[in-house]
mmCIF file as gemmi writes it, N, C-alpha and C atoms, coordinates in Angstrom:
data_model
loop_
_atom_site.group_PDB
_atom_site.id
_atom_site.type_symbol
_atom_site.label_atom_id
_atom_site.label_alt_id
_atom_site.label_comp_id
_atom_site.label_asym_id
_atom_site.label_entity_id
_atom_site.label_seq_id
_atom_site.pdbx_PDB_ins_code
_atom_site.Cartn_x
_atom_site.Cartn_y
_atom_site.Cartn_z
_atom_site.occupancy
_atom_site.B_iso_or_equiv
_atom_site.pdbx_formal_charge
_atom_site.auth_seq_id
_atom_site.auth_asym_id
_atom_site.pdbx_PDB_model_num
ATOM 1 N N . UNK Axp A 1 ? 81.83 292.373 104.991 1 0 ? 1 A 1
ATOM 2 C CA . UNK Axp A 1 ? 82.099 293.749 104.622 1 0 ? 1 A 1
ATOM 3 C C . UNK Axp A 1 ? 82.525 294.538 105.851 1 0 ? 1 A 1
ATOM 4 N N . UNK Axp A 2 ? 83.228 295.593 105.59 1 0 ? 2 A 1
ATOM 5 C CA . UNK Axp A 2 ? 83.639 296.449 106.683 1 0 ? 2 A 1
ATOM 6 C C . UNK Axp A 2 ? 82.561 297.496 106.934 1 0 ? 2 A 1
ATOM 7 N N . UNK Axp A 3 ? 82.687 298.23 108.034 1 0 ? 3 A 1
ATOM 8 C CA . UNK Axp A 3 ? 81.744 299.298 108.331 1 0 ? 3 A 1
ATOM 9 C C . UNK Axp A 3 ? 82.181 300.633 107.75 1 0 ? 3 A 1
ATOM 10 N N . UNK Axp A 4 ? 83.325 300.655 107.082 1 0 ? 4 A 1
ATOM 11 C CA . UNK Axp A 4 ? 83.817 301.88 106.465 1 0 ? 4 A 1
ATOM 12 C C . UNK Axp A 4 ? 82.941 302.243 105.266 1 0 ? 4 A 1
ATOM 13 N N . UNK Axp A 5 ? 82.744 303.55 105.018 1 0 ? 5 A 1
ATOM 14 C CA . UNK Axp A 5 ? 81.997 303.936 103.821 1 0 ? 5 A 1
ATOM 15 C C . UNK Axp A 5 ? 82.765 303.536 102.566 1 0 ? 5 A 1
ATOM 16 N N . UNK Axp A 6 ? 82.049 303.129 101.541 1 0 ? 6 A 1
ATOM 17 C CA . UNK Axp A 6 ? 82.679 302.682 100.309 1 0 ? 6 A 1
ATOM 18 C C . UNK Axp A 6 ? 82.989 303.872 99.408 1 0 ? 6 A 1
ATOM 19 N N . UNK Axp A 7 ? 84.117 303.785 98.73 1 0 ? 7 A 1
ATOM 20 C CA . UNK Axp A 7 ? 84.52 304.806 97.765 1 0 ? 7 A 1
ATOM 21 C C . UNK Axp A 7 ? 84.116 304.31 96.376 1 0 ? 7 A 1
ATOM 22 N N . UNK Axp A 8 ? 82.958 304.768 95.9 1 0 ? 8 A 1
ATOM 23 C CA . UNK Axp A 8 ? 82.404 304.3 94.636 1 0 ? 8 A 1
ATOM 24 C C . UNK Axp A 8 ? 83.073 305.001 93.465 1 0 ? 8 A 1
ATOM 25 N N . UNK Axp A 9 ? 83.356 304.246 92.416 1 0 ? 9 A 1
ATOM 26 C CA . UNK Axp A 9 ? 83.977 304.76 91.202 1 0 ? 9 A 1
ATOM 27 C C . UNK Axp A 9 ? 83.078 304.4 90.028 1 0 ? 9 A 1
ATOM 28 N N . UNK Axp A 10 ? 82.818 305.38 89.181 1 0 ? 10 A 1
ATOM 29 C CA . UNK Axp A 10 ? 81.983 305.155 87.998 1 0 ? 10 A 1
ATOM 30 C C . UNK Axp A 10 ? 82.88 304.779 86.824 1 0 ? 10 A 1
ATOM 31 N N . UNK Axp A 11 ? 82.387 303.936 85.971 1 0 ? 11 A 1
ATOM 32 C CA . UNK Axp A 11 ? 83.133 303.529 84.79 1 0 ? 11 A 1
ATOM 33 C C . UNK Axp A 11 ? 83.545 304.736 83.962 1 0 ? 11 A 1
ATOM 34 N N . UNK Axp A 12 ? 84.771 304.703 83.451 1 0 ? 12 A 1
ATOM 35 C CA . UNK Axp A 12 ? 85.247 305.794 82.596 1 0 ? 12 A 1
ATOM 36 C C . UNK Axp A 12 ? 84.509 305.814 81.261 1 0 ? 12 A 1
ATOM 37 N N . UNK Axp A 13 ? 83.804 304.751 80.924 1 0 ? 13 A 1
ATOM 38 C CA . UNK Axp A 13 ? 83.03 304.687 79.696 1 0 ? 13 A 1
ATOM 39 C C . UNK Axp A 13 ? 81.62 305.238 79.867 1 0 ? 13 A 1
ATOM 40 N N . UNK Axp A 14 ? 81.26 305.608 81.068 1 0 ? 14 A 1
ATOM 41 C CA . UNK Axp A 14 ? 79.919 306.112 81.336 1 0 ? 14 A 1
ATOM 42 C C . UNK Axp A 14 ? 79.768 307.528 80.786 1 0 ? 14 A 1
ATOM 43 N N . UNK Axp A 15 ? 78.728 307.723 80.034 1 0 ? 15 A 1
ATOM 44 C CA . UNK Axp A 15 ? 78.424 309.059 79.546 1 0 ? 15 A 1
ATOM 45 C C . UNK Axp A 15 ? 77.401 309.7 80.466 1 0 ? 15 A 1
ATOM 46 N N . UNK Axp A 16 ? 76.99 310.889 80.144 1 0 ? 16 A 1
ATOM 47 C CA . UNK Axp A 16 ? 75.979 311.552 80.978 1 0 ? 16 A 1
ATOM 48 C C . UNK Axp A 16 ? 74.62 310.934 80.708 1 0 ? 16 A 1
ATOM 49 N N . UNK Axp A 17 ? 73.984 310.463 81.767 1 0 ? 17 A 1
ATOM 50 C CA . UNK Axp A 17 ? 72.628 309.918 81.656 1 0 ? 17 A 1
ATOM 51 C C . UNK Axp A 17 ? 72.532 308.505 81.128 1 0 ? 17 A 1
ATOM 52 N N . UNK Axp A 18 ? 73.659 307.838 80.885 1 0 ? 18 A 1
ATOM 53 C CA . UNK Axp A 18 ? 73.619 306.492 80.343 1 0 ? 18 A 1
ATOM 54 C C . UNK Axp A 18 ? 73.481 305.435 81.419 1 0 ? 18 A 1
ATOM 55 N N . UNK Axp A 19 ? 73.509 304.212 80.987 1 0 ? 19 A 1
ATOM 56 C CA . UNK Axp A 19 ? 73.481 303.084 81.918 1 0 ? 19 A 1
ATOM 57 C C . UNK Axp A 19 ? 74.87 302.952 82.522 1 0 ? 19 A 1
ATOM 58 N N . UNK Axp A 20 ? 74.986 303.223 83.802 1 0 ? 20 A 1
ATOM 59 C CA . UNK Axp A 20 ? 76.297 303.282 84.44 1 0 ? 20 A 1
ATOM 60 C C . UNK Axp A 20 ? 76.429 302.246 85.544 1 0 ? 20 A 1
ATOM 61 N N . UNK Axp A 21 ? 77.636 301.772 85.68 1 0 ? 21 A 1
ATOM 62 C CA . UNK Axp A 21 ? 77.974 300.839 86.735 1 0 ? 21 A 1
ATOM 63 C C . UNK Axp A 21 ? 79.034 301.505 87.602 1 0 ? 21 A 1
ATOM 64 N N . UNK Axp A 22 ? 78.909 301.322 88.909 1 0 ? 22 A 1
ATOM 65 C CA . UNK Axp A 22 ? 79.918 301.804 89.845 1 0 ? 22 A 1
ATOM 66 C C . UNK Axp A 22 ? 80.429 300.617 90.647 1 0 ? 22 A 1
ATOM 67 N N . UNK Axp A 23 ? 81.663 300.709 91.081 1 0 ? 23 A 1
ATOM 68 C CA . UNK Axp A 23 ? 82.227 299.688 91.944 1 0 ? 23 A 1
ATOM 69 C C . UNK Axp A 23 ? 83.101 300.341 92.988 1 0 ? 23 A 1
ATOM 70 N N . UNK Axp A 24 ? 83.396 299.588 94.032 1 0 ? 24 A 1
ATOM 71 C CA . UNK Axp A 24 ? 84.214 300.094 95.136 1 0 ? 24 A 1
ATOM 72 C C . UNK Axp A 24 ? 85.472 299.238 95.233 1 0 ? 24 A 1
ATOM 73 N N . UNK Axp A 25 ? 86.483 299.527 94.4 1 0 ? 25 A 1
ATOM 74 C CA . UNK Axp A 25 ? 87.66 298.661 94.328 1 0 ? 25 A 1
ATOM 75 C C . UNK Axp A 25 ? 88.508 298.629 95.587 1 0 ? 25 A 1
ATOM 76 N N . UNK Axp A 26 ? 88.524 299.69 96.375 1 0 ? 26 A 1
ATOM 77 C CA . UNK Axp A 26 ? 89.365 299.687 97.57 1 0 ? 26 A 1
ATOM 78 C C . UNK Axp A 26 ? 88.865 298.687 98.607 1 0 ? 26 A 1
ATOM 79 N N . UNK Axp A 27 ? 87.619 298.31 98.517 1 0 ? 27 A 1
ATOM 80 C CA . UNK Axp A 27 ? 87.055 297.32 99.432 1 0 ? 27 A 1
ATOM 81 C C . UNK Axp A 27 ? 87.674 295.937 99.212 1 0 ? 27 A 1
ATOM 82 N N . UNK Axp A 28 ? 88.133 295.66 98.013 1 0 ? 28 A 1
ATOM 83 C CA . UNK Axp A 28 ? 88.654 294.335 97.674 1 0 ? 28 A 1
ATOM 84 C C . UNK Axp A 28 ? 89.883 293.963 98.499 1 0 ? 28 A 1
ATOM 85 N N . UNK Axp A 29 ? 90.741 294.92 98.765 1 0 ? 29 A 1
ATOM 86 C CA . UNK Axp A 29 ? 91.952 294.627 99.539 1 0 ? 29 A 1
ATOM 87 C C . UNK Axp A 29 ? 91.617 294.161 100.952 1 0 ? 29 A 1
ATOM 88 N N . UNK Axp A 30 ? 90.593 294.742 101.53 1 0 ? 30 A 1
ATOM 89 C CA . UNK Axp A 30 ? 90.223 294.41 102.905 1 0 ? 30 A 1
ATOM 90 C C . UNK Axp A 30 ? 89.367 293.151 103.013 1 0 ? 30 A 1
ATOM 91 N N . UNK Axp A 31 ? 88.534 292.896 101.987 1 0 ? 31 A 1
ATOM 92 C CA . UNK Axp A 31 ? 87.545 291.826 102.106 1 0 ? 31 A 1
ATOM 93 C C . UNK Axp A 31 ? 87.606 290.757 101.027 1 0 ? 31 A 1
ATOM 94 N N . UNK Axp A 32 ? 88.287 291.041 99.905 1 0 ? 32 A 1
ATOM 95 C CA . UNK Axp A 32 ? 88.29 290.103 98.785 1 0 ? 32 A 1
ATOM 96 C C . UNK Axp A 32 ? 87.018 290.185 97.96 1 0 ? 32 A 1
ATOM 97 N N . UNK Axp A 33 ? 86.186 291.196 98.232 1 0 ? 33 A 1
ATOM 98 C CA . UNK Axp A 33 ? 84.913 291.388 97.54 1 0 ? 33 A 1
ATOM 99 C C . UNK Axp A 33 ? 84.898 292.761 96.882 1 0 ? 33 A 1
ATOM 100 N N . UNK Axp A 34 ? 84.394 292.818 95.633 1 0 ? 34 A 1
ATOM 101 C CA . UNK Axp A 34 ? 84.218 294.093 94.939 1 0 ? 34 A 1
ATOM 102 C C . UNK Axp A 34 ? 82.717 294.372 94.853 1 0 ? 34 A 1
ATOM 103 N N . UNK Axp A 35 ? 82.228 295.36 95.595 1 0 ? 35 A 1
ATOM 104 C CA . UNK Axp A 35 ? 80.816 295.73 95.498 1 0 ? 35 A 1
ATOM 105 C C . UNK Axp A 35 ? 80.553 296.449 94.171 1 0 ? 35 A 1
ATOM 106 N N . UNK Axp A 36 ? 79.427 296.128 93.534 1 0 ? 36 A 1
ATOM 107 C CA . UNK Axp A 36 ? 79.029 296.722 92.262 1 0 ? 36 A 1
ATOM 108 C C . UNK Axp A 36 ? 77.582 297.184 92.404 1 0 ? 36 A 1
ATOM 109 N N . UNK Axp A 37 ? 77.276 298.368 91.836 1 0 ? 37 A 1
ATOM 110 C CA . UNK Axp A 37 ? 75.901 298.866 91.911 1 0 ? 37 A 1
ATOM 111 C C . UNK Axp A 37 ? 75.555 299.668 90.665 1 0 ? 37 A 1
ATOM 112 N N . UNK Axp A 38 ? 74.277 299.932 90.501 1 0 ? 38 A 1
ATOM 113 C CA . UNK Axp A 38 ? 73.749 300.786 89.437 1 0 ? 38 A 1
ATOM 114 C C . UNK Axp A 38 ? 73.873 302.233 89.903 1 0 ? 38 A 1
ATOM 115 N N . UNK Axp A 39 ? 74.61 303.046 89.171 1 0 ? 39 A 1
ATOM 116 C CA . UNK Axp A 39 ? 74.831 304.43 89.611 1 0 ? 39 A 1
ATOM 117 C C . UNK Axp A 39 ? 73.552 305.255 89.614 1 0 ? 39 A 1
ATOM 118 N N . UNK Axp A 40 ? 72.56 304.822 88.852 1 0 ? 40 A 1
ATOM 119 C CA . UNK Axp A 40 ? 71.289 305.555 88.838 1 0 ? 40 A 1
ATOM 120 C C . UNK Axp A 40 ? 70.453 305.26 90.071 1 0 ? 40 A 1
ATOM 121 N N . UNK Axp A 41 ? 70.829 304.229 90.828 1 0 ? 41 A 1
ATOM 122 C CA . UNK Axp A 41 ? 70.083 303.837 92.016 1 0 ? 41 A 1
ATOM 123 C C . UNK Axp A 41 ? 71.075 303.549 93.156 1 0 ? 41 A 1
ATOM 124 N N . UNK Axp A 42 ? 71.77 304.59 93.643 1 0 ? 42 A 1
ATOM 125 C CA . UNK Axp A 42 ? 72.821 304.359 94.635 1 0 ? 42 A 1
ATOM 126 C C . UNK Axp A 42 ? 72.344 303.806 95.974 1 0 ? 42 A 1
ATOM 127 N N . UNK Axp A 43 ? 71.072 303.906 96.275 1 0 ? 43 A 1
ATOM 128 C CA . UNK Axp A 43 ? 70.568 303.326 97.521 1 0 ? 43 A 1
ATOM 129 C C . UNK Axp A 43 ? 69.96 301.94 97.292 1 0 ? 43 A 1
ATOM 130 N N . UNK Axp A 44 ? 70.023 301.482 96.051 1 0 ? 44 A 1
ATOM 131 C CA . UNK Axp A 44 ? 69.47 300.173 95.713 1 0 ? 44 A 1
ATOM 132 C C . UNK Axp A 44 ? 70.419 299.047 96.081 1 0 ? 44 A 1
ATOM 133 N N . UNK Axp A 45 ? 70.137 297.874 95.575 1 0 ? 45 A 1
ATOM 134 C CA . UNK Axp A 45 ? 70.934 296.696 95.936 1 0 ? 45 A 1
ATOM 135 C C . UNK Axp A 45 ? 72.364 296.78 95.399 1 0 ? 45 A 1
ATOM 136 N N . UNK Axp A 46 ? 73.25 296.08 96.083 1 0 ? 46 A 1
ATOM 137 C CA . UNK Axp A 46 ? 74.655 295.986 95.689 1 0 ? 46 A 1
ATOM 138 C C . UNK Axp A 46 ? 74.972 294.532 95.406 1 0 ? 46 A 1
ATOM 139 N N . UNK Axp A 47 ? 75.651 294.293 94.312 1 0 ? 47 A 1
ATOM 140 C CA . UNK Axp A 47 ? 76.114 292.955 93.967 1 0 ? 47 A 1
ATOM 141 C C . UNK Axp A 47 ? 77.535 292.82 94.485 1 0 ? 47 A 1
ATOM 142 N N . UNK Axp A 48 ? 77.797 291.832 95.308 1 0 ? 48 A 1
ATOM 143 C CA . UNK Axp A 48 ? 79.131 291.612 95.868 1 0 ? 48 A 1
ATOM 144 C C . UNK Axp A 48 ? 79.818 290.497 95.103 1 0 ? 48 A 1
ATOM 145 N N . UNK Axp A 49 ? 80.872 290.862 94.368 1 0 ? 49 A 1
ATOM 146 C CA . UNK Axp A 49 ? 81.562 289.938 93.471 1 0 ? 49 A 1
ATOM 147 C C . UNK Axp A 49 ? 82.943 289.605 94.04 1 0 ? 49 A 1
ATOM 148 N N . UNK Axp A 50 ? 83.318 288.328 94.079 1 0 ? 50 A 1
ATOM 149 C CA . UNK Axp A 50 ? 84.674 287.999 94.502 1 0 ? 50 A 1
ATOM 150 C C . UNK Axp A 50 ? 85.689 288.724 93.611 1 0 ? 50 A 1
ATOM 151 N N . UNK Axp A 51 ? 86.759 289.235 94.215 1 0 ? 51 A 1
ATOM 152 C CA . UNK Axp A 51 ? 87.725 290.057 93.488 1 0 ? 51 A 1
ATOM 153 C C . UNK Axp A 51 ? 88.309 289.329 92.275 1 0 ? 51 A 1
ATOM 154 N N . UNK Axp A 52 ? 88.605 288.046 92.386 1 0 ? 52 A 1
ATOM 155 C CA . UNK Axp A 52 ? 89.175 287.337 91.239 1 0 ? 52 A 1
ATOM 156 C C . UNK Axp A 52 ? 88.174 287.211 90.096 1 0 ? 52 A 1
ATOM 157 N N . UNK Axp A 53 ? 86.904 287.038 90.41 1 0 ? 53 A 1
ATOM 158 C CA . UNK Axp A 53 ? 85.872 286.977 89.376 1 0 ? 53 A 1
ATOM 159 C C . UNK Axp A 53 ? 85.696 288.345 88.713 1 0 ? 53 A 1
ATOM 160 N N . UNK Axp A 54 ? 85.758 289.414 89.493 1 0 ? 54 A 1
ATOM 161 C CA . UNK Axp A 54 ? 85.649 290.761 88.942 1 0 ? 54 A 1
ATOM 162 C C . UNK Axp A 54 ? 86.825 291.047 88.005 1 0 ? 54 A 1
ATOM 163 N N . UNK Axp A 55 ? 88.019 290.634 88.408 1 0 ? 55 A 1
ATOM 164 C CA . UNK Axp A 55 ? 89.203 290.817 87.563 1 0 ? 55 A 1
ATOM 165 C C . UNK Axp A 55 ? 89.049 290.072 86.247 1 0 ? 55 A 1
ATOM 166 N N . UNK Axp A 56 ? 88.529 288.845 86.298 1 0 ? 56 A 1
ATOM 167 C CA . UNK Axp A 56 ? 88.302 288.067 85.079 1 0 ? 56 A 1
ATOM 168 C C . UNK Axp A 56 ? 87.27 288.734 84.181 1 0 ? 56 A 1
ATOM 169 N N . UNK Axp A 57 ? 86.223 289.278 84.772 1 0 ? 57 A 1
ATOM 170 C CA . UNK Axp A 57 ? 85.194 289.972 84.002 1 0 ? 57 A 1
ATOM 171 C C . UNK Axp A 57 ? 85.786 291.171 83.281 1 0 ? 57 A 1
ATOM 172 N N . UNK Axp A 58 ? 86.519 292.006 83.993 1 0 ? 58 A 1
ATOM 173 C CA . UNK Axp A 58 ? 87.118 293.201 83.383 1 0 ? 58 A 1
ATOM 174 C C . UNK Axp A 58 ? 88.106 292.804 82.286 1 0 ? 58 A 1
ATOM 175 N N . UNK Axp A 59 ? 88.908 291.773 82.516 1 0 ? 59 A 1
ATOM 176 C CA . UNK Axp A 59 ? 89.851 291.312 81.498 1 0 ? 59 A 1
ATOM 177 C C . UNK Axp A 59 ? 89.116 290.838 80.249 1 0 ? 59 A 1
ATOM 178 N N . UNK Axp A 60 ? 88.022 290.112 80.446 1 0 ? 60 A 1
ATOM 179 C CA . UNK Axp A 60 ? 87.22 289.646 79.312 1 0 ? 60 A 1
ATOM 180 C C . UNK Axp A 60 ? 86.596 290.787 78.538 1 0 ? 60 A 1
ATOM 181 N N . UNK Axp A 61 ? 86.124 291.798 79.241 1 0 ? 61 A 1
ATOM 182 C CA . UNK Axp A 61 ? 85.545 292.967 78.566 1 0 ? 61 A 1
ATOM 183 C C . UNK Axp A 61 ? 86.615 293.663 77.732 1 0 ? 61 A 1
ATOM 184 N N . UNK Axp A 62 ? 87.774 293.886 78.325 1 0 ? 62 A 1
ATOM 185 C CA . UNK Axp A 62 ? 88.87 294.553 77.608 1 0 ? 62 A 1
ATOM 186 C C . UNK Axp A 62 ? 89.323 293.746 76.395 1 0 ? 62 A 1
ATOM 187 N N . UNK Axp A 63 ? 89.257 292.423 76.473 1 0 ? 63 A 1
ATOM 188 C CA . UNK Axp A 63 ? 89.676 291.557 75.377 1 0 ? 63 A 1
ATOM 189 C C . UNK Axp A 63 ? 88.598 291.419 74.299 1 0 ? 63 A 1
ATOM 190 N N . UNK Axp A 64 ? 87.413 291.982 74.544 1 0 ? 64 A 1
ATOM 191 C CA . UNK Axp A 64 ? 86.336 291.91 73.556 1 0 ? 64 A 1
ATOM 192 C C . UNK Axp A 64 ? 85.548 290.629 73.603 1 0 ? 64 A 1
ATOM 193 N N . UNK Axp A 65 ? 85.679 289.844 74.662 1 0 ? 65 A 1
ATOM 194 C CA . UNK Axp A 65 ? 84.992 288.57 74.75 1 0 ? 65 A 1
ATOM 195 C C . UNK Axp A 65 ? 83.474 288.688 74.806 1 0 ? 65 A 1
ATOM 196 N N . UNK Axp A 66 ? 82.969 289.867 75.139 1 0 ? 66 A 1
ATOM 197 C CA . UNK Axp A 66 ? 81.531 290.038 75.273 1 0 ? 66 A 1
ATOM 198 C C . UNK Axp A 66 ? 80.949 290.947 74.192 1 0 ? 66 A 1
ATOM 199 N N . UNK Axp A 67 ? 81.776 291.302 73.19 1 0 ? 67 A 1
ATOM 200 C CA . UNK Axp A 67 ? 81.283 292.138 72.102 1 0 ? 67 A 1
ATOM 201 C C . UNK Axp A 67 ? 80.164 291.413 71.355 1 0 ? 67 A 1
ATOM 202 N N . UNK Axp A 68 ? 79.157 292.151 70.961 1 0 ? 68 A 1
ATOM 203 C CA . UNK Axp A 68 ? 78.017 291.54 70.275 1 0 ? 68 A 1
ATOM 204 C C . UNK Axp A 68 ? 78.045 291.813 68.78 1 0 ? 68 A 1
ATOM 205 N N . UNK Axp A 69 ? 78.978 292.568 68.317 1 0 ? 69 A 1
ATOM 206 C CA . UNK Axp A 69 ? 79.041 292.896 66.883 1 0 ? 69 A 1
ATOM 207 C C . UNK Axp A 69 ? 80.073 292.046 66.207 1 0 ? 69 A 1
């Protein structure tokens, strides 16, 4: 990881007070890693996901691969 501060982005699907995920996509260009965290606990742990795996996850979500209904 770099020493630069991360620019965290909250999911556009996040409502007020809900379970929210944030990620720092600009970090991926420099490191190949997308940091992910719980927006309710910004000082808590960060999950570092390889950029290609994160892209696959987002594509699967958009395609409905993880829908439970």
